[in-house]
C-alpha positions as CSV (number, residue, x, y, z in Angstrom):
1,X,-100.2,-97.9,-8.6
2,X,-97.4,-95.4,-8.9
3,X,-94.9,-95.5,-11.8
4,X,-91.4,-94.1,-11.4
5,X,-90.0,-92.5,-14.5
6,X,-87.0,-94.0,-16.3
7,X,-83.9,-92.0,-15.8
8,X,-82.1,-90.8,-18.9
9,X,-78.8,-92.5,-19.9
10,X,-75.9,-90.7,-18.2
11,X,-72.4,-90.7,-19.8
12,X,-69.7,-92.7,-18.0
13,X,-67.4,-89.6,-18.1
14,X,-67.7,-86.0,-19.1
15,X,-66.3,-84.9,-22.4
16,X,-62.5,-84.4,-22.4
17,X,-62.8,-80.6,-22.7
18,X,-64.6,-80.4,-19.4
19,X,-62.2,-82.6,-17.5
20,X,-59.6,-80.7,-15.5
21,X,-56.9,-83.3,-16.3
22,X,-57.6,-83.0,-20.0
23,X,-56.3,-79.4,-20.1
24,X,-53.1,-79.4,-22.1
25,X,-53.8,-82.7,-23.9
26,X,-53.7,-83.0,-27.6
27,X,-56.5,-84.4,-29.6
28,X,-54.7,-87.7,-30.2
29,X,-54.7,-88.5,-26.5
30,X,-57.9,-90.4,-26.0
31,X,-59.4,-93.1,-23.9
32,X,-58.4,-95.7,-26.5
33,X,-54.8,-94.6,-26.2
34,X,-55.0,-94.5,-22.4
35,X,-56.1,-98.2,-22.4
36,X,-53.1,-99.3,-24.5
37,X,-50.7,-97.1,-22.6
38,X,-51.8,-98.6,-19.3
39,X,-51.5,-102.1,-20.7
40,X,-48.0,-101.3,-21.9
41,X,-47.1,-99.9,-18.5
42,X,-48.5,-103.0,-16.8
43,X,-46.2,-105.2,-19.0
44,X,-43.2,-103.0,-18.1
45,X,-44.0,-103.1,-14.4
46,X,-44.6,-106.8,-14.2
47,X,-41.4,-107.5,-16.2
48,X,-39.4,-105.3,-13.9
49,X,-40.8,-107.0,-10.8
50,X,-40.0,-110.4,-12.4
51,X,-36.4,-109.4,-13.1
52,X,-36.0,-108.0,-9.6
53,X,-37.3,-111.1,-7.9
54,X,-35.1,-113.3,-10.1
55,X,-32.1,-111.3,-9.1
56,X,-33.0,-111.5,-5.5
57,X,-33.5,-115.3,-5.7
58,X,-30.2,-115.7,-7.5
59,X,-28.3,-113.6,-4.9
60,X,-30.1,-115.4,-2.0
61,X,-32.0,-112.4,-0.8
62,X,-35.4,-114.3,-0.8
63,X,-36.1,-117.8,0.2
64,X,-39.5,-118.4,-1.4
65,X,-39.2,-119.4,-5.1
66,X,-43.0,-119.4,-5.4
67,X,-42.8,-115.5,-5.5
68,X,-40.6,-115.8,-8.6
69,X,-43.0,-118.2,-10.2
70,X,-45.9,-116.0,-9.5
71,X,-44.1,-113.0,-10.9
72,X,-43.2,-114.9,-14.1
73,X,-46.8,-115.9,-14.5
74,X,-48.0,-112.3,-14.0
75,X,-45.5,-111.0,-16.5
76,X,-46.4,-113.7,-19.0
77,X,-50.1,-113.0,-18.6
78,X,-49.7,-109.2,-18.9
79,X,-47.7,-109.7,-22.2
80,X,-50.3,-112.1,-23.6
81,X,-53.1,-109.7,-22.7
82,X,-51.3,-106.8,-24.5
83,X,-50.8,-109.0,-27.6
84,X,-54.5,-110.0,-27.6
85,X,-55.6,-106.4,-27.3
86,X,-53.4,-105.5,-30.2
87,X,-54.7,-108.3,-32.3
88,X,-58.3,-107.4,-31.5
89,X,-57.7,-103.7,-32.4
90,X,-56.1,-104.6,-35.7
91,X,-59.0,-107.0,-36.5
92,X,-61.5,-104.2,-35.7
93,X,-59.5,-101.7,-37.9
94,X,-59.4,-104.2,-40.8
95,X,-63.1,-104.8,-40.5
96,X,-63.8,-101.1,-40.6
97,X,-61.6,-100.7,-43.7
98,X,-63.6,-103.4,-45.5
99,X,-66.9,-101.5,-45.0
100,X,-68.0,-99.9,-48.2
101,X,-70.0,-96.7,-48.0
């Protein structure tokens, strides 16, 4: 019976100093910040799409009100996700602050 060796754990990404896109970034720009910035940008994009579709519906440029309802639901969900992410991050920070060393 032949056994195959277990492969070592590989990182999901290389360190930021080795990434070409990381050149010129400051130390505060991390994956954690990227996640929140993308969530904020998602809220902005979905809100802009919602406003645009509402305007088009009001001016008679689109006939399908279901598109507007879908855009409203997407914008609401994106905002709720951002708020939940913020709440979880604050809970984690508060929990870390309670740890006594």
